[in-house]
PDB file of N, CA, C and O in Angstrom:
ATOM      1  N   MET A   1    -153.814 114.447   8.514  1.00  0.00           N
ATOM      2  CA  MET A   1    -153.518 114.426   9.936  1.00  0.00           C
ATOM      3  C   MET A   1    -152.751 113.157  10.300  1.00  0.00           C
ATOM      4  O   MET A   1    -151.855 113.174  11.144  1.00  0.00           O
ATOM      5  N   LYS A   2    -153.119 112.063   9.650  1.00  0.00           N
ATOM      6  CA  LYS A   2    -152.474 110.800   9.958  1.00  0.00           C
ATOM      7  C   LYS A   2    -150.992 110.830   9.585  1.00  0.00           C
ATOM      8  O   LYS A   2    -150.148 110.311  10.317  1.00  0.00           O
ATOM      9  N   THR A   3    -150.685 111.443   8.438  1.00  0.00           N
ATOM     10  CA  THR A   3    -149.284 111.505   8.020  1.00  0.00           C
ATOM     11  C   THR A   3    -148.485 112.460   8.909  1.00  0.00           C
ATOM     12  O   THR A   3    -147.307 112.222   9.178  1.00  0.00           O
ATOM     13  N   VAL A   4    -149.121 113.533   9.360  1.00  0.00           N
ATOM     14  CA  VAL A   4    -148.447 114.464  10.271  1.00  0.00           C
ATOM     15  C   VAL A   4    -148.096 113.755  11.576  1.00  0.00           C
ATOM     16  O   VAL A   4    -147.000 113.927  12.111  1.00  0.00           O
ATOM     17  N   LEU A   5    -149.029 112.964  12.078  1.00  0.00           N
ATOM     18  CA  LEU A   5    -148.764 112.216  13.307  1.00  0.00           C
ATOM     19  C   LEU A   5    -147.629 111.214  13.120  1.00  0.00           C
ATOM     20  O   LEU A   5    -146.781 111.060  13.999  1.00  0.00           O
ATOM     21  N   LYS A   6    -147.615 110.544  11.992  1.00  0.00           N
ATOM     22  CA  LYS A   6    -146.539 109.580  11.738  1.00  0.00           C
ATOM     23  C   LYS A   6    -145.187 110.265  11.632  1.00  0.00           C
ATOM     24  O   LYS A   6    -144.194 109.779  12.173  1.00  0.00           O
ATOM     25  N   ILE A   7    -145.150 111.401  10.930  1.00  0.00           N
ATOM     26  CA  ILE A   7    -143.888 112.122  10.779  1.00  0.00           C
ATOM     27  C   ILE A   7    -143.393 112.638  12.127  1.00  0.00           C
ATOM     28  O   ILE A   7    -142.211 112.512  12.445  1.00  0.00           O
ATOM     29  N   LEU A   8    -144.298 113.221  12.921  1.00  0.00           N
ATOM     30  CA  LEU A   8    -143.901 113.709  14.244  1.00  0.00           C
ATOM     31  C   LEU A   8    -143.426 112.574  15.139  1.00  0.00           C
ATOM     32  O   LEU A   8    -142.453 112.732  15.876  1.00  0.00           O
ATOM     33  N   PHE A   9    -144.102 111.432  15.083  1.00  0.00           N
ATOM     34  CA  PHE A   9    -143.698 110.293  15.903  1.00  0.00           C
ATOM     35  C   PHE A   9    -142.305 109.822  15.523  1.00  0.00           C
ATOM     36  O   PHE A   9    -141.488 109.527  16.396  1.00  0.00           O
ATOM     37  N   ILE A  10    -142.028 109.748  14.227  1.00  0.00           N
ATOM     38  CA  ILE A  10    -140.704 109.300  13.782  1.00  0.00           C
ATOM     39  C   ILE A  10    -139.634 110.316  14.188  1.00  0.00           C
ATOM     40  O   ILE A  10    -138.545 109.933  14.615  1.00  0.00           O
ATOM     41  N   LEU A  11    -139.942 111.611  14.056  1.00  0.00           N
ATOM     42  CA  LEU A  11    -138.972 112.637  14.463  1.00  0.00           C
ATOM     43  C   LEU A  11    -138.684 112.587  15.962  1.00  0.00           C
ATOM     44  O   LEU A  11    -137.528 112.657  16.377  1.00  0.00           O
ATOM     45  N   PHE A  12    -139.734 112.466  16.770  1.00  0.00           N
ATOM     46  CA  PHE A  12    -139.537 112.425  18.212  1.00  0.00           C
ATOM     47  C   PHE A  12    -138.838 111.142  18.643  1.00  0.00           C
ATOM     48  O   PHE A  12    -138.006 111.159  19.551  1.00  0.00           O
ATOM     49  N   LEU A  13    -139.171 110.039  17.999  1.00  0.00           N
ATOM     50  CA  LEU A  13    -138.503 108.783  18.320  1.00  0.00           C
ATOM     51  C   LEU A  13    -137.024 108.852  17.949  1.00  0.00           C
ATOM     52  O   LEU A  13    -136.171 108.363  18.690  1.00  0.00           O
ATOM     53  N   GLY A  14    -136.722 109.460  16.799  1.00  0.00           N
ATOM     54  CA  GLY A  14    -135.334 109.627  16.389  1.00  0.00           C
ATOM     55  C   GLY A  14    -134.557 110.513  17.339  1.00  0.00           C
ATOM     56  O   GLY A  14    -133.404 110.227  17.662  1.00  0.00           O
ATOM     57  N   SER A  15    -135.193 111.601  17.792  1.00  0.00           N
ATOM     58  CA  SER A  15    -134.491 112.478  18.736  1.00  0.00           C
ATOM     59  C   SER A  15    -134.304 111.803  20.093  1.00  0.00           C
ATOM     60  O   SER A  15    -133.316 112.063  20.779  1.00  0.00           O
ATOM     61  N   LEU A  16    -135.227 110.952  20.481  1.00  0.00           N
ATOM     62  CA  LEU A  16    -135.067 110.209  21.736  1.00  0.00           C
ATOM     63  C   LEU A  16    -133.911 109.221  21.630  1.00  0.00           C
ATOM     64  O   LEU A  16    -133.108 109.100  22.555  1.00  0.00           O
ATOM     65  N   VAL A  17    -133.827 108.520  20.509  1.00  0.00           N
ATOM     66  CA  VAL A  17    -132.707 107.592  20.290  1.00  0.00           C
ATOM     67  C   VAL A  17    -131.386 108.366  20.253  1.00  0.00           C
ATOM     68  O   VAL A  17    -130.382 107.918  20.806  1.00  0.00           O
ATOM     69  N   PHE A  18    -131.397 109.525  19.598  1.00  0.00           N
ATOM     70  CA  PHE A  18    -130.192 110.362  19.552  1.00  0.00           C
ATOM     71  C   PHE A  18    -129.788 110.825  20.953  1.00  0.00           C
ATOM     72  O   PHE A  18    -128.601 110.880  21.275  1.00  0.00           O
ATOM     73  N   GLY A  19    -130.779 111.158  21.785  1.00  0.00           N
ATOM     74  CA  GLY A  19    -130.486 111.556  23.156  1.00  0.00           C
ATOM     75  C   GLY A  19    -129.865 110.431  23.960  1.00  0.00           C
ATOM     76  O   GLY A  19    -128.937 110.663  24.734  1.00  0.00           O
ATOM     77  N   PHE A  20    -130.366 109.209  23.786  1.00  0.00           N
ATOM     78  CA  PHE A  20    -129.777 108.080  24.499  1.00  0.00           C
ATOM     79  C   PHE A  20    -128.389 107.734  23.956  1.00  0.00           C
ATOM     80  O   PHE A  20    -127.524 107.260  24.693  1.00  0.00           O
ATOM     81  N   TYR A  21    -128.191 107.974  22.668  1.00  0.00           N
ATOM     82  CA  TYR A  21    -126.843 107.789  22.110  1.00  0.00           C
ATOM     83  C   TYR A  21    -125.868 108.790  22.734  1.00  0.00           C
ATOM     84  O   TYR A  21    -124.752 108.430  23.107  1.00  0.00           O
ATOM     85  N   LEU A  22    -126.300 110.045  22.844  1.00  0.00           N
ATOM     86  CA  LEU A  22    -125.445 111.052  23.477  1.00  0.00           C
ATOM     87  C   LEU A  22    -125.163 110.705  24.936  1.00  0.00           C
ATOM     88  O   LEU A  22    -124.070 110.949  25.447  1.00  0.00           O
ATOM     89  N   LYS A  23    -126.173 110.130  25.597  1.00  0.00           N
ATOM     90  CA  LYS A  23    -125.987 109.744  27.003  1.00  0.00           C
ATOM     91  C   LYS A  23    -124.958 108.618  27.126  1.00  0.00           C
ATOM     92  O   LYS A  23    -124.181 108.582  28.080  1.00  0.00           O
ATOM     93  N   SER A  24    -124.959 107.710  26.167  1.00  0.00           N
ATOM     94  CA  SER A  24    -123.974 106.626  26.224  1.00  0.00           C
ATOM     95  C   SER A  24    -122.563 107.139  25.928  1.00  0.00           C
ATOM     96  O   SER A  24    -121.581 106.518  26.334  1.00  0.00           O
ATOM     97  N   GLN A  25    -122.459 108.268  25.223  1.00  0.00           N
ATOM     98  CA  GLN A  25    -121.165 108.879  24.929  1.00  0.00           C
ATOM     99  C   GLN A  25    -120.733 109.872  26.011  1.00  0.00           C
ATOM    100  O   GLN A  25    -119.722 110.556  25.848  1.00  0.00           O
ATOM    101  N   GLN A  26    -121.477 109.959  27.102  1.00  0.00           N
ATOM    102  CA  GLN A  26    -121.191 110.840  28.236  1.00  0.00           C
ATOM    103  C   GLN A  26    -121.205 112.317  27.836  1.00  0.00           C
ATOM    104  O   GLN A  26    -120.394 113.102  28.329  1.00  0.00           O
ATOM    105  N   ASN A  27    -122.116 112.691  26.953  1.00  0.00           N
ATOM    106  CA  ASN A  27    -122.252 114.071  26.530  1.00  0.00           C
ATOM    107  C   ASN A  27    -123.099 114.827  27.552  1.00  0.00           C
ATOM    108  O   ASN A  27    -124.041 114.269  28.116  1.00  0.00           O
ATOM    109  N   ALA A  28    -122.765 116.088  27.789  1.00  0.00           N
ATOM    110  CA  ALA A  28    -123.461 116.872  28.818  1.00  0.00           C
ATOM    111  C   ALA A  28    -124.855 117.296  28.393  1.00  0.00           C
ATOM    112  O   ALA A  28    -125.702 117.547  29.251  1.00  0.00           O
ATOM    113  N   THR A  29    -125.118 117.382  27.103  1.00  0.00           N
ATOM    114  CA  THR A  29    -126.432 117.844  26.631  1.00  0.00           C
ATOM    115  C   THR A  29    -127.435 116.710  26.437  1.00  0.00           C
ATOM    116  O   THR A  29    -128.556 116.949  25.988  1.00  0.00           O
ATOM    117  N   ALA A  30    -127.051 115.500  26.765  1.00  0.00           N
ATOM    118  CA  ALA A  30    -127.931 114.349  26.536  1.00  0.00           C
ATOM    119  C   ALA A  30    -129.217 114.449  27.348  1.00  0.00           C
ATOM    120  O   ALA A  30    -130.298 114.169  26.830  1.00  0.00           O
ATOM    121  N   ASP A  31    -129.113 114.842  28.606  1.00  0.00           N
ATOM    122  CA  ASP A  31    -130.310 114.950  29.442  1.00  0.00           C
ATOM    123  C   ASP A  31    -131.255 116.037  28.942  1.00  0.00           C
ATOM    124  O   ASP A  31    -132.473 115.905  29.065  1.00  0.00           O
ATOM    125  N   ILE A  32    -130.706 117.102  28.384  1.00  0.00           N
ATOM    126  CA  ILE A  32    -131.547 118.174  27.839  1.00  0.00           C
ATOM    127  C   ILE A  32    -132.297 117.678  26.603  1.00  0.00           C
ATOM    128  O   ILE A  32    -133.483 117.967  26.442  1.00  0.00           O
ATOM    129  N   VAL A  33    -131.620 116.941  25.736  1.00  0.00           N
ATOM    130  CA  VAL A  33    -132.251 116.418  24.524  1.00  0.00           C
ATOM    131  C   VAL A  33    -133.358 115.442  24.883  1.00  0.00           C
ATOM    132  O   VAL A  33    -134.446 115.504  24.311  1.00  0.00           O
ATOM    133  N   ILE A  34    -133.097 114.544  25.819  1.00  0.00           N
ATOM    134  CA  ILE A  34    -134.105 113.568  26.232  1.00  0.00           C
ATOM    135  C   ILE A  34    -135.281 114.271  26.898  1.00  0.00           C
ATOM    136  O   ILE A  34    -136.432 113.931  26.624  1.00  0.00           O
ATOM    137  N   GLY A  35    -135.021 115.229  27.755  1.00  0.00           N
ATOM    138  CA  GLY A  35    -136.090 115.952  28.446  1.00  0.00           C
ATOM    139  C   GLY A  35    -136.961 116.753  27.499  1.00  0.00           C
ATOM    140  O   GLY A  35    -138.186 116.741  27.625  1.00  0.00           O
ATOM    141  N   LEU A  36    -136.349 117.449  26.552  1.00  0.00           N
ATOM    142  CA  LEU A  36    -137.136 118.211  25.579  1.00  0.00           C
ATOM    143  C   LEU A  36    -137.964 117.296  24.684  1.00  0.00           C
ATOM    144  O   LEU A  36    -139.090 117.632  24.317  1.00  0.00           O
ATOM    145  N   THR A  37    -137.410 116.150  24.337  1.00  0.00           N
ATOM    146  CA  THR A  37    -138.161 115.196  23.521  1.00  0.00           C
ATOM    147  C   THR A  37    -139.389 114.695  24.265  1.00  0.00           C
ATOM    148  O   THR A  37    -140.473 114.622  23.686  1.00  0.00           O
ATOM    149  N   ILE A  38    -139.238 114.351  25.528  1.00  0.00           N
ATOM    150  CA  ILE A  38    -140.380 113.897  26.327  1.00  0.00           C
ATOM    151  C   ILE A  38    -141.394 115.020  26.491  1.00  0.00           C
ATOM    152  O   ILE A  38    -142.600 114.776  26.448  1.00  0.00           O
ATOM    153  N   LEU A  39    -140.925 116.235  26.678  1.00  0.00           N
ATOM    154  CA  LEU A  39    -141.810 117.386  26.800  1.00  0.00           C
ATOM    155  C   LEU A  39    -142.619 117.592  25.516  1.00  0.00           C
ATOM    156  O   LEU A  39    -143.829 117.810  25.577  1.00  0.00           O
ATOM    157  N   PHE A  40    -141.967 117.525  24.369  1.00  0.00           N
ATOM    158  CA  PHE A  40    -142.666 117.687  23.100  1.00  0.00           C
ATOM    159  C   PHE A  40    -143.623 116.532  22.830  1.00  0.00           C
ATOM    160  O   PHE A  40    -144.706 116.738  22.283  1.00  0.00           O
ATOM    161  N   LEU A  41    -143.231 115.320  23.211  1.00  0.00           N
ATOM    162  CA  LEU A  41    -144.136 114.183  23.055  1.00  0.00           C
ATOM    163  C   LEU A  41    -145.409 114.393  23.873  1.00  0.00           C
ATOM    164  O   LEU A  41    -146.513 114.089  23.421  1.00  0.00           O
ATOM    165  N   THR A  42    -145.232 114.916  25.078  1.00  0.00           N
ATOM    166  CA  THR A  42    -146.361 115.090  25.979  1.00  0.00           C
ATOM    167  C   THR A  42    -147.281 116.216  25.550  1.00  0.00           C
ATOM    168  O   THR A  42    -148.502 116.062  25.590  1.00  0.00           O
ATOM    169  N   PHE A  43    -146.720 117.349  25.139  1.00  0.00           N
ATOM    170  CA  PHE A  43    -147.547 118.524  24.897  1.00  0.00           C
ATOM    171  C   PHE A  43    -147.844 118.808  23.427  1.00  0.00           C
ATOM    172  O   PHE A  43    -148.644 119.696  23.131  1.00  0.00           O
ATOM    173  N   ILE A  44    -147.228 118.087  22.505  1.00  0.00           N
ATOM    174  CA  ILE A  44    -147.524 118.285  21.087  1.00  0.00           C
ATOM    175  C   ILE A  44    -148.131 117.030  20.468  1.00  0.00           C
ATOM    176  O   ILE A  44    -149.217 117.086  19.892  1.00  0.00           O
ATOM    177  N   LEU A  45    -147.441 115.905  20.583  1.00  0.00           N
ATOM    178  CA  LEU A  45    -147.894 114.690  19.907  1.00  0.00           C
ATOM    179  C   LEU A  45    -149.145 114.100  20.548  1.00  0.00           C
ATOM    180  O   LEU A  45    -150.083 113.736  19.840  1.00  0.00           O
ATOM    181  N   MET A  46    -149.175 114.001  21.864  1.00  0.00           N
ATOM    182  CA  MET A  46    -150.340 113.386  22.515  1.00  0.00           C
ATOM    183  C   MET A  46    -151.639 114.167  22.296  1.00  0.00           C
ATOM    184  O   MET A  46    -152.653 113.538  21.992  1.00  0.00           O
ATOM    185  N   PRO A  47    -151.671 115.506  22.433  1.00  0.00           N
ATOM    186  CA  PRO A  47    -152.927 116.209  22.138  1.00  0.00           C
ATOM    187  C   PRO A  47    -153.370 116.067  20.682  1.00  0.00           C
ATOM    188  O   PRO A  47    -154.563 115.946  20.406  1.00  0.00           O
ATOM    189  N   LEU A  48    -152.414 116.080  19.751  1.00  0.00           N
ATOM    190  CA  LEU A  48    -152.781 115.879  18.353  1.00  0.00           C
ATOM    191  C   LEU A  48    -153.343 114.484  18.120  1.00  0.00           C
ATOM    192  O   LEU A  48    -154.312 114.313  17.379  1.00  0.00           O
ATOM    193  N   PHE A  49    -152.734 113.491  18.752  1.00  0.00           N
ATOM    194  CA  PHE A  49    -153.229 112.123  18.611  1.00  0.00           C
ATOM    195  C   PHE A  49    -154.614 111.971  19.217  1.00  0.00           C
ATOM    196  O   PHE A  49    -155.480 111.339  18.611  1.00  0.00           O
ATOM    197  N   ILE A  50    -154.843 112.527  20.381  1.00  0.00           N
ATOM    198  CA  ILE A  50    -156.151 112.426  21.028  1.00  0.00           C
ATOM    199  C   ILE A  50    -157.208 113.136  20.203  1.00  0.00           C
ATOM    200  O   ILE A  50    -158.315 112.619  20.050  1.00  0.00           O
ATOM    201  N   TYR A  51    -156.893 114.314  19.667  1.00  0.00           N
ATOM    202  CA  TYR A  51    -157.841 115.024  18.815  1.00  0.00           C
ATOM    203  C   TYR A  51    -158.162 114.205  17.566  1.00  0.00           C
ATOM    204  O   TYR A  51    -159.319 114.123  17.155  1.00  0.00           O
ATOM    205  N   HIS A  52    -157.142 113.604  16.967  1.00  0.00           N
ATOM    206  CA  HIS A  52    -157.344 112.806  15.760  1.00  0.00           C
ATOM    207  C   HIS A  52    -158.250 111.602  16.028  1.00  0.00           C
ATOM    208  O   HIS A  52    -159.088 111.266  15.192  1.00  0.00           O
ATOM    209  N   ARG A  53    -158.096 110.967  17.154  1.00  0.00           N
ATOM    210  CA  ARG A  53    -158.888 109.773  17.460  1.00  0.00           C
ATOM    211  C   ARG A  53    -160.329 110.091  17.846  1.00  0.00           C
ATOM    212  O   ARG A  53    -161.224 109.292  17.566  1.00  0.00           O
ATOM    213  N   TYR A  54    -160.574 111.226  18.476  1.00  0.00           N
ATOM    214  CA  TYR A  54    -161.901 111.515  19.002  1.00  0.00           C
ATOM    215  C   TYR A  54    -162.704 112.512  18.177  1.00  0.00           C
ATOM    216  O   TYR A  54    -163.827 112.838  18.560  1.00  0.00           O
ATOM    217  N   ARG A  55    -162.187 113.000  17.085  1.00  0.00           N
ATOM    218  CA  ARG A  55    -162.888 114.062  16.376  1.00  0.00           C
ATOM    219  C   ARG A  55    -164.141 113.593  15.651  1.00  0.00           C
ATOM    220  O   ARG A  55    -165.034 114.411  15.432  1.00  0.00           O
ATOM    221  N   LYS A  56    -164.260 112.344  15.269  1.00  0.00           N
ATOM    222  CA  LYS A  56    -165.433 111.870  14.545  1.00  0.00           C
ATOM    223  C   LYS A  56    -166.385 111.065  15.422  1.00  0.00           C
ATOM    224  O   LYS A  56    -167.285 110.406  14.902  1.00  0.00           O
ATOM    225  N   GLY A  57    -166.210 111.104  16.706  1.00  0.00           N
ATOM    226  CA  GLY A  57    -167.125 110.429  17.614  1.00  0.00           C
ATOM    227  C   GLY A  57    -166.976 108.928  17.644  1.00  0.00           C
ATOM    228  O   GLY A  57    -167.947 108.223  17.920  1.00  0.00           O
ATOM    229  N   LYS A  58    -165.798 108.418  17.371  1.00  0.00           N
ATOM    230  CA  LYS A  58    -165.576 106.974  17.383  1.00  0.00           C
ATOM    231  C   LYS A  58    -165.657 106.393  18.794  1.00  0.00           C
ATOM    232  O   LYS A  58    -165.803 105.184  18.970  1.00  0.00           O
ATOM    233  N   TYR A  59    -165.564 107.255  19.781  1.00  0.00           N
ATOM    234  CA  TYR A  59    -165.572 106.801  21.166  1.00  0.00           C
ATOM    235  C   TYR A  59    -166.972 106.451  21.652  1.00  0.00           C
ATOM    236  O   TYR A  59    -167.103 105.810  22.694  1.00  0.00           O
ATOM    237  N   LYS A  60    -168.009 106.842  20.946  1.00  0.00           N
ATOM    238  CA  LYS A  60    -169.383 106.666  21.421  1.00  0.00           C
ATOM    239  C   LYS A  60    -169.799 105.202  21.522  1.00  0.00           C
ATOM    240  O   LYS A  60    -170.689 104.869  22.305  1.00  0.00           O
ATOM    241  N   LYS A  61    -169.182 104.338  20.758  1.00  0.00           N
ATOM    242  CA  LYS A  61    -169.547 102.928  20.847  1.00  0.00           C
ATOM    243  C   LYS A  61    -169.010 102.271  22.121  1.00  0.00           C
ATOM    244  O   LYS A  61    -169.414 101.158  22.458  1.00  0.00           O
ATOM    245  N   TYR A  62    -168.103 102.950  22.831  1.00  0.00           N
ATOM    246  CA  TYR A  62    -167.532 102.395  24.054  1.00  0.00           C
ATOM    247  C   TYR A  62    -168.156 102.975  25.322  1.00  0.00           C
ATOM    248  O   TYR A  62    -167.789 102.567  26.424  1.00  0.00           O
ATOM    249  N   ILE A  63    -169.084 103.909  25.191  1.00  0.00           N
ATOM    250  CA  ILE A  63    -169.725 104.526  26.343  1.00  0.00           C
ATOM    251  C   ILE A  63    -170.847 103.615  26.839  1.00  0.00           C
ATOM    252  O   ILE A  63    -171.638 103.107  26.043  1.00  0.00           O
ATOM    253  N   LEU A  64    -170.914 103.413  28.146  1.00  0.00           N
ATOM    254  CA  LEU A  64    -171.959 102.589  28.725  1.00  0.00           C
ATOM    255  C   LEU A  64    -173.276 103.366  28.759  1.00  0.00           C
ATOM    256  O   LEU A  64    -173.308 104.544  29.116  1.00  0.00           O
ATOM    257  N   ASP A  65    -174.346 102.696  28.386  1.00  0.00           N
ATOM    258  CA  ASP A  65    -175.665 103.315  28.385  1.00  0.00           C
ATOM    259  C   ASP A  65    -176.504 102.635  29.470  1.00  0.00           C
ATOM    260  O   ASP A  65    -176.921 101.491  29.294  1.00  0.00           O
ATOM    261  N   PRO A  66    -176.758 103.322  30.586  1.00  0.00           N
ATOM    262  CA  PRO A  66    -177.489 102.684  31.685  1.00  0.00           C
ATOM    263  C   PRO A  66    -178.972 102.454  31.382  1.00  0.00           C
ATOM    264  O   PRO A  66    -179.635 101.730  32.125  1.00  0.00           O
ATOM    265  N   THR A  67    -179.507 103.045  30.320  1.00  0.00           N
ATOM    266  CA  THR A  67    -180.924 102.837  29.998  1.00  0.00           C
ATOM    267  C   THR A  67    -181.166 101.524  29.276  1.00  0.00           C
ATOM    268  O   THR A  67    -182.314 101.089  29.181  1.00  0.00           O
ATOM    269  N   LYS A  68    -180.146 100.888  28.773  1.00  0.00           N
ATOM    270  CA  LYS A  68    -180.299  99.612  28.077  1.00  0.00           C
ATOM    271  C   LYS A  68    -180.462  98.478  29.083  1.00  0.00           C
ATOM    272  O   LYS A  68    -180.115  98.606  30.257  1.00  0.00           O
ATOM    273  N   LYS A  69    -180.994  97.379  28.594  1.00  0.00           N
ATOM    274  CA  LYS A  69    -181.158  96.211  29.441  1.00  0.00           C
ATOM    275  C   LYS A  69    -179.793  95.640  29.837  1.00  0.00           C
ATOM    276  O   LYS A  69    -179.575  95.290  30.996  1.00  0.00           O
ATOM    277  N   ASN A  70    -178.897  95.551  28.889  1.00  0.00           N
ATOM    278  CA  ASN A  70    -177.530  95.097  29.139  1.00  0.00           C
ATOM    279  C   ASN A  70    -176.576  96.201  28.660  1.00  0.00           C
ATOM    280  O   ASN A  70    -176.248  96.249  27.475  1.00  0.00           O
ATOM    281  N   PRO A  71    -176.129  97.079  29.551  1.00  0.00           N
ATOM    282  CA  PRO A  71    -175.307  98.217  29.112  1.00  0.00           C
ATOM    283  C   PRO A  71    -173.911  97.821  28.646  1.00  0.00           C
ATOM    284  O   PRO A  71    -173.217  98.638  28.042  1.00  0.00           O
ATOM    285  N   PHE A  72    -173.482  96.587  28.910  1.00  0.00           N
ATOM    286  CA  PHE A  72    -172.149  96.166  28.517  1.00  0.00           C
ATOM    287  C   PHE A  72    -172.109  95.544  27.134  1.00  0.00           C
ATOM    288  O   PHE A  72    -171.029  95.226  26.636  1.00  0.00           O
ATOM    289  N   LYS A  73    -173.257  95.364  26.502  1.00  0.00           N
ATOM    290  CA  LYS A  73    -173.329  94.777  25.179  1.00  0.00           C
ATOM    291  C   LYS A  73    -173.063  95.862  24.133  1.00  0.00           C
ATOM    292  O   LYS A  73    -173.634  96.950  24.201  1.00  0.00           O
ATOM    293  N   ILE A  74    -172.198  95.559  23.170  1.00  0.00           N
ATOM    294  CA  ILE A  74    -171.877  96.503  22.105  1.00  0.00           C
ATOM    295  C   ILE A  74    -172.848  96.267  20.963  1.00  0.00           C
ATOM    296  O   ILE A  74    -172.976  95.142  20.478  1.00  0.00           O
ATOM    297  N   ASP A  75    -173.530  97.308  20.532  1.00  0.00           N
ATOM    298  CA  ASP A  75    -174.465  97.206  19.413  1.00  0.00           C
ATOM    299  C   ASP A  75    -173.698  97.131  18.103  1.00  0.00           C
ATOM    300  O   ASP A  75    -172.798  97.933  17.853  1.00  0.00           O
ATOM    301  N   LYS A  76    -174.057  96.167  17.274  1.00  0.00           N
ATOM    302  CA  LYS A  76    -173.405  96.027  15.966  1.00  0.00           C
ATOM    303  C   LYS A  76    -173.816  97.138  15.020  1.00  0.00           C
ATOM    304  O   LYS A  76    -173.050  97.504  14.129  1.00  0.00           O
ATOM    305  N   GLU A  77    -175.016  97.684  15.199  1.00  0.00           N
ATOM    306  CA  GLU A  77    -175.499  98.713  14.275  1.00  0.00           C
ATOM    307  C   GLU A  77    -174.880 100.087  14.548  1.00  0.00           C
ATOM    308  O   GLU A  77    -174.897 100.943  13.663  1.00  0.00           O
ATOM    309  N   ASN A  78    -174.345 100.317  15.720  1.00  0.00           N
ATOM    310  CA  ASN A  78    -173.735 101.608  16.048  1.00  0.00           C
ATOM    311  C   ASN A  78    -172.245 101.661  15.750  1.00  0.00           C
ATOM    312  O   ASN A  78    -171.597 102.675  16.009  1.00  0.00           O
ATOM    313  N   LEU A  79    -171.691 100.573  15.205  1.00  0.00           N
ATOM    314  CA  LEU A  79    -170.263 100.567  14.907  1.00  0.00           C
ATOM    315  C   LEU A  79    -170.068 101.337  13.679  1.00  0.00           C
ATOM    316  O   LEU A  79    -168.937 101.481  13.214  1.00  0.00           O
TER     317      LEU A  79
END
């Protein structure tokens, strides 16, 4: 999953740079390329990244627990 995310990020970043290059050359399709790249970043890359980060419960160490004496203290044993 990590390599898929890296490959997609590099592809989308390359297409974004290509879109800005086309825009500097006054090409008519530059806005379409940039818009589609942003759309794909938003609806493909971000959900995959969020799923990858949260699938093993790594977020639980950052949740506040109001039953503790000091809910802002991070437990070393739960890391």
